[in-house]
C-alpha positions as a printed Julia matrix, in Angstrom:
72×3 Matrix{Float64}:
 -4.08  -14.0    -9.54
 -6.69  -15.03   -6.98
 -9.25  -12.47   -5.79
 -7.92  -12.32   -2.22
 -4.4   -11.48   -3.45
 -5.79   -8.87   -5.85
 -7.72   -7.2    -3.02
 -4.7    -7.26   -0.7
 -2.39   -5.87   -3.39
 -4.76   -3.02   -4.2
 -5.09   -2.19   -0.5
 -1.3    -2.16   -0.09
 -0.9     0.07   -3.15
 -3.58    2.46   -1.86
 -1.89    2.65    1.54
  1.57    3.27    0.1
  0.24    5.93   -2.29
 -1.63    7.72    0.5
  1.43    7.62    2.78
  4.18    8.51    0.31
  2.49    9.99   -2.75
  1.9     9.07   -6.38
  5.58    8.42   -7.12
  6.1     5.68   -4.55
  7.53    2.4    -5.79
  7.11   -1.08   -4.41
  7.91   -4.7    -5.11
  5.64   -7.71   -4.8
  7.22   -8.36   -1.41
  5.21   -5.39   -0.11
  2.11   -7.59   -0.24
  3.53   -9.93    2.41
  4.83   -9.86    5.96
  8.54  -10.37    6.51
  7.76  -13.95    7.49
  7.12  -16.32    4.58
  4.01  -17.96    6.01
  2.31  -18.68    2.66
  4.89  -19.76    0.06
  2.26  -20.68   -2.55
  0.72  -17.21   -2.42
  4.16  -15.58   -2.57
  4.98  -17.65   -5.66
  1.66  -16.67   -7.24
  2.51  -12.99   -6.78
  6.09  -13.52   -8.0
  4.88  -15.38  -11.08
  2.39  -12.6   -11.91
  5.06   -9.91  -11.37
  8.11  -11.57  -12.95
  6.99  -14.16  -15.49
  3.61  -12.87  -16.63
  4.4    -9.16  -16.83
  8.24   -9.01  -16.75
  8.15   -6.09  -14.33
 11.22   -4.54  -12.75
 11.93   -5.29   -9.1
 10.44   -1.92   -8.09
  7.49   -0.41   -9.95
  5.26    2.55   -9.24
  2.38    1.59   -6.96
 -0.01    3.51   -9.23
  1.0     1.31  -12.19
  0.59   -1.93  -10.23
 -2.76   -0.81   -8.81
 -4.03    0.04  -12.29
 -2.86   -3.28  -13.75
 -4.51   -5.3   -11.01
 -7.74   -3.28  -11.08
 -7.96   -3.81  -14.85
 -7.61   -7.56  -14.36
 -4.21   -7.98  -15.96
């Protein structure tokens, strides 16, 4: 996952956690606007989420943040 996507994903996780608490879940779609303006980046996130890590559609933001921060 490219550095810019990692940074954005961590920021989104941090925001969701601060707004809704440690138990909040999210999907990789949370990293994007409702408009698909960068399909390659969306596919990169989807590949990381679905193919690389076989994650469920919704996962805890704390788990995703930890995985990304650790470089997984």
